[in-house]
Structure formats: structure tokens, C-alpha cells
ZAFIKE-758267 format. One record per residue (C-alpha): residue in three letters; x, z, y. Coordinates in steps of 0.02 Angstrom, whole numbers, plus 32768, in hexadecimal, padded with zeros to 4 digits. Each point is the difference from the previous one (the first is absolute). Example, Ala and Ser with C-alpha at 12.3 -4.5 7.8 and 13.67 -1.06 7.14 Angstrom:
2
+------+------+------+------+
: mike :   px :   pz :   py :
+------+------+------+------+
:  Ala : 8267 : 8186 : 7F1F :
:  Ser : 8045 : 7FDF : 80AC :
+------+------+------+------+
//
This chain:
145
+------+------+------+------+
: mike :   px :   pz :   py :
+------+------+------+------+
:  Met : 8004 : 7FFE : 8001 :
:  Ala : 8043 : 7FCA : 80A6 :
:  Thr : 800C : 8077 : 8094 :
:  Ser : 7FCC : 7FE6 : 80AD :
:  Arg : 809E : 8011 : 8074 :
:  Ala : 7F9A : 8038 : 8092 :
:  Tyr : 7FAE : 808F : 7FB0 :
:  Gly : 803A : 801D : 7F55 :
:  Tyr : 7F5E : 7FE6 : 7FB3 :
:  Pro : 7FEF : 7F91 : 7F66 :
:  Glu : 7FCC : 7F5B : 801C :
:  Glu : 7F7C : 7FA8 : 7F94 :
:  Glu : 804A : 7F76 : 7F8F :
:  Pro : 7F97 : 7F64 : 7FDD :
:  Asn : 7F92 : 8006 : 7F6D :
:  Gln : 8013 : 80B7 : 7FE7 :
:  Pro : 7F6C : 8075 : 7FF6 :
:  Ile : 7FD8 : 8071 : 809D :
:  Gln : 8039 : 80B3 : 7FE1 :
:  Gln : 7F7C : 8070 : 8013 :
:  Pro : 801E : 80A1 : 806B :
:  Arg : 8039 : 8097 : 7F96 :
:  Pro : 7F92 : 808D : 7FED :
:  Arg : 8014 : 80A2 : 8075 :
:  Ile : 8071 : 808E : 7FAB :
:  Lys : 7F8B : 8092 : 7FEE :
:  Ala : 8081 : 808F : 803F :
:  Ala : 7F93 : 8091 : 802A :
:  Ser : 8089 : 8078 : 7FD5 :
:  Cys : 8088 : 7FAE : 805D :
:  Arg : 803F : 802F : 80B2 :
:  Ile : 8066 : 7F87 : 8065 :
:  Ile : 8053 : 801E : 80AF :
:  Val : 8015 : 7F78 : 807B :
:  Ala : 808B : 802D : 8093 :
:  Tyr : 7FF8 : 7F6C : 807A :
:  Gly : 8016 : 7FF6 : 80BC :
:  Gly : 7FA8 : 7F58 : 802A :
:  Gln : 7F45 : 8000 : 7FFB :
:  Phe : 7FF1 : 7F45 : 7FE5 :
:  Asp : 806A : 800B : 7F5D :
:  Leu : 7FAF : 80A9 : 7FD5 :
:  Gly : 7F5C : 7FAD : 7FEC :
:  Arg : 8046 : 7F6F : 7F9D :
:  Ile : 8049 : 8083 : 7F8B :
:  Leu : 7F5C : 8067 : 7FF2 :
:  Gln : 7F9C : 7F66 : 7FEC :
:  Cys : 806B : 7FBF : 7F6B :
:  Leu : 8001 : 80B1 : 7FAD :
:  Asn : 7F40 : 8010 : 800F :
:  Tyr : 7FF3 : 7F42 : 7FB6 :
:  Arg : 8064 : 8031 : 7F65 :
:  Ile : 7FCF : 80B5 : 7FE4 :
:  Ser : 7F5F : 8064 : 8000 :
:  Gly : 7FF6 : 80C0 : 800F :
:  Ala : 80AC : 8025 : 802E :
:  Ala : 8022 : 8089 : 8088 :
:  Ile : 806B : 7FA7 : 8090 :
:  Asp : 8052 : 806D : 807E :
:  Val : 8052 : 7FAF : 809D :
:  Thr : 8088 : 803E : 8079 :
:  Ser : 8077 : 7FAD : 8082 :
:  Asn : 806A : 808D : 8004 :
:  Gly : 809F : 800D : 7F8C :
:  Arg : 800B : 80C4 : 7FF4 :
:  Glu : 7F45 : 8009 : 7FD5 :
:  Leu : 801A : 7F81 : 7F7C :
:  Val : 8084 : 8074 : 7FB1 :
:  Asp : 7F92 : 8095 : 8021 :
:  Lys : 7F6B : 7FB0 : 7FB0 :
:  Val : 8069 : 7FCA : 7F67 :
:  Arg : 8045 : 80AB : 7FE7 :
:  Glu : 7F54 : 8053 : 7FFF :
:  Gly : 7F9C : 7F7D : 7F9F :
:  Glu : 8018 : 7F97 : 7F69 :
:  Tyr : 7FEE : 7F43 : 801D :
:  Ser : 8001 : 7F64 : 7F8E :
:  Leu : 8054 : 7F92 : 8081 :
:  Ile : 805D : 8010 : 80A3 :
:  Leu : 8001 : 7F6D : 8077 :
:  Thr : 8065 : 8001 : 809F :
:  Ser : 804D : 7F9C : 808B :
:  Gly : 80A4 : 802A : 8045 :
:  His : 7FBE : 8014 : 80AB :
:  Leu : 7FA1 : 80AF : 8015 :
:  Asp : 7FF4 : 807C : 8081 :
:  Glu : 806C : 80A1 : 7FFC :
:  Leu : 8060 : 7FC7 : 7F61 :
:  Asn : 801A : 7F50 : 7FD1 :
:  Gly : 7FBB : 7FCD : 7F56 :
:  Phe : 80B8 : 7FEA : 7FA9 :
:  Asp : 8031 : 80B1 : 8033 :
:  Ala : 7F57 : 803A : 7FC6 :
:  Ile : 8013 : 7FAC : 7F52 :
:  Ala : 80AD : 804E : 7FE7 :
:  Gln : 7FAE : 80AB : 8025 :
:  Ile : 7F79 : 7FE6 : 7F86 :
:  Arg : 8079 : 7FCD : 7F7E :
:  Asp : 8052 : 80AD : 8013 :
:  Phe : 7F6A : 8051 : 7FB2 :
:  Asn : 7F9A : 7F70 : 7FB5 :
:  Leu : 805B : 7F7F : 7F8F :
:  Val : 7F62 : 7FC6 : 7FA3 :
:  Thr : 7F84 : 7FBA : 807B :
:  Pro : 8018 : 7F41 : 8021 :
:  Ile : 802F : 7FE3 : 80B8 :
:  Tyr : 7FFB : 7F4C : 804E :
:  Thr : 8024 : 7FCE : 80AE :
:  Ile : 7FA6 : 7F7B : 8058 :
:  Gly : 805E : 7F9C : 808A :
:  His : 806A : 7F64 : 8026 :
:  Val : 807A : 7FA3 : 7F7F :
:  Gly : 809C : 804D : 8043 :
:  Met : 7FC0 : 80B1 : 7FD0 :
:  Gln : 8010 : 8000 : 7F45 :
:  Glu : 80AE : 8045 : 7FEE :
:  Lys : 7FD8 : 808B : 807B :
:  Ala : 7F6E : 8027 : 7F9E :
:  Tyr : 8056 : 8018 : 7F51 :
:  Gln : 808D : 8057 : 8055 :
:  Ser : 7F86 : 8088 : 804A :
:  Gly : 7FB0 : 8014 : 7F41 :
:  Ala : 7F69 : 7F87 : 8004 :
:  Asn : 7FCC : 7FB1 : 7F61 :
:  Gly : 7FEC : 7F54 : 8055 :
:  His : 7FD4 : 7F9E : 80A7 :
:  Ile : 7F6B : 7FA2 : 8030 :
:  Val : 801A : 7F6E : 8079 :
:  Lys : 7F7D : 8000 : 808A :
:  Ala : 7FE3 : 7F49 : 7FEF :
:  Asn : 7FD9 : 8022 : 7F43 :
:  Leu : 7FA1 : 80A3 : 8015 :
:  Gln : 7F54 : 7FCD : 7FAB :
:  Trp : 8054 : 7FB3 : 7F6C :
:  His : 8080 : 807C : 7FDB :
:  Leu : 7F9B : 8097 : 802C :
:  Gly : 7F7C : 7FCF : 7F8A :
:  Glu : 808F : 7FE4 : 7F6E :
:  Ile : 8043 : 80AF : 8027 :
:  Val : 7F5F : 8059 : 8003 :
:  Glu : 7FC8 : 7FAD : 7F53 :
:  Ser : 80AA : 802E : 7FB5 :
:  Ile : 8001 : 80B0 : 8038 :
:  Leu : 7F46 : 8033 : 7FF7 :
:  Gly : 7FB3 : 7F72 : 7F92 :
+------+------+------+------+
//
């Protein structure tokens, strides 16, 4: 299957049946925290999560210190963060979280050049903003599905 260069979505190939949307994942016992500063991208992230899963509790913050505190206090199935947060940047927040939590999957969301910094801070992976819907859907399915 070919991939569209502009968005990273699979292109339909001639004479292939159209893929039906995957069913939503029922994740009533799951908690996700999203730490993101930009309102536009935060809306896209939440829209993608709500499209793929149903019943999960989703906490939101734009503050890196609050992210660390919430993860320390609660049990999350998935942590999503950007590098640019108030008070404490996302990469430093990840490093602090990894001091007490090595289990919960953490993914950063940002530009192409941020992958190395994400891995160095302790993230499990990086989602490029241009491919947000496609990659976030795959990650949610692999972790919560």
C-alpha cells in the first residue's frame, strides 16, 4: 500500500476494496493524559483519541510540572506530551517521570527533528504532527486494543 507524501495516510490503490473504518476500542478502564500547549493541536489530538476509543478517561494539562505530579498520583495507560509546556518542558518532564515510572508508554508529539530528543529523555516514541491521526491511531490500537 502506498503512502501519501503530504499526510502519511495510505493511498488507495486501483482495484482494491475500500477499507472500512476500524471499530472503536472500548477502553473503560484506561486513563490517558495529554500534555500540550497549543490549543489547535490539542483539539486534533483529542478528536483523534475520541474517534479511536470509547470510555477512556482523558486528562489534559499544558504544564510540565502538573504532568509529572498527575502521573505520580495516578495510574495512566498512555502519556502523550509535546516538548513545549509551561514551567517544565515536556522532555524534562519525561525524564522526571522515568525516575519513578518505567512502565507507562510515553509518546511525544511534535516536528520531525524532535525524535532524538524524545528518545534521549525516555519516551517510547515520537509522533510527527503531520502524521498525527494515522500514527496516534496505530499507537492507541497497539497499547489499548
